[in-house]
N, C-alpha and C positions, 0 to 999 in steps of 0.2 A: 326810193324817190324822198330827199330831203324833205320835210314838213308832214308828209304823211302820216296821219294816225296810224302808230301800228295796232294798238287795241285801247279798248277803253273797257273798264268793268263799272258795273252800276250794282248798288249795294239795294235788296229789296228786301223785305219782311220775311218771305217765301218766295223763293226761287220757282218750286213747283205751281204755286197760285199763279205767279205773272208769267210764266213760259205760253200760257195759249196767248195772250196779250201780244209779247216780244215777238211769237211765231208768225203773228198777223201782220202787224207793223213792219218789222225785219223783212219777211218774207218777200212782201210788197215791194220795200227797195233792192231787192235780189241776193241779200242775206241767204246763206244755208247753214242749218243747224251743222256744228263741227264739232262739237264738245258735249258731253253730258257726263258728270259724275256727281258724288255725294256734296261737293261743293255749291255745284250751278250750273248754268250753259254759256257755252259762246257760240255765235254764231259769225259766219265769216264772210266778207263780200271781197270776190276776186280783185285784184288792181294789177298796174301795170309792171311787164318784168317780173311774172310768177309771184310778186307781192300781194297782200292782203290787207284787209283793216278788220279786225273782228271786235265785236259788241258783246261783252258777258254780263251777266248776270249771278251776283253771289249773296249769300245769306247774310243780313247785316247783323253787329253784335252789340252786346250791351243795351242802352235806352232805345236804340234804334228799332228794336225787334218792339217796341210799342206803339213808336209815334210816327206818323206819316213826314215824309219830306219837308223841310222849309227850306225853299230858295233862296231866303233871306239869311238865313245862318251862313256860318263860314260852309265853304264847301261848294260842290256845283250847283249853279242857279238855273241853268236849262241846256238842254242839246238838240242843234239845229239841224237839217240837212237839206242840202240844196238838191232841187230837183230839175227837170229838162223842162215842164211846162207848166200852166196852167190847170191844165186836164190830170195831171198827177196829183195835183195837191186835190183836186175835187173828186179823184176815184179814191184816194184814201180816205179822205171825208166820208164817202158811202161805207168804205170797209169797218172805218171804225164806228160808224151807227149800227151795223149789223152785230158789232160785239158788245155794245153797251158802254163804250169807252167814255171817258170824263172827257167832253169838248169844253175846253176853256175858251175860245173864241173860234166861229165856224170861217172858212176860207172868206177872204176879203182883201180889198187894197191897203195897204200901210204905206202910205205917201211919206210919213214922217222918217221912215226908214232910209226908202231911196223910190225915184219913180220907177214905177211897176212891181215893186215888190207886194207879192199875195202871198200870203203864208195863212196857214193852219196851227193852232196852237191847242195841245191836248195834253191830257197826263196820264203818266201810267200808274197801274192799280195803289202804288203807295205814295202817290201825288206829284210826284219828278213831272216837271213840266218838260213838254217834247214840241218841236216846231219842225212843221213840213213847208219848207219857201224856193219859190221860184221868184227869181229874180233876173229880168232879161240883161 
C-alpha cells in the first residue's frame, strides 16, 4: 500500500536494556518480536495483503552512546501511533505505570490539535518522545 511505513529504526544506547520497554509498548499495539541479533531487535505488525510494518531498535554510535535523545536537534522529533479508542490510550497508560515508564503528559484531551484529540505522551529509556493518540 502506497505510503504505508515499511519499517522504522530507532537508535538507543543499549538495545538489550530497552527491549523490555519496547516489548511492553509495541506488544500492547499488536507488534510481535520478529528479529533479534547482535545489532538489535525488530517487532512486526501485520498489515494488509501480507505486508507489515516493523519497528526496530539498534545501538547508537559516536556521541549518542552517552547522551539522551534531544527531539529539538536534527533528527526525529517524536513518534505517534493512532489507536481505536480513548480506552486504548488509558489502558496503555496503565501498562506504562506498571513498568515505571517516564510519563511526559498523562491521557488528556488536546483540543488545540483537533476536536476530540485524546493522547498520552511518554518517553522511552533514552528520552525519545512517544505518543499514543485517539482522534475521532
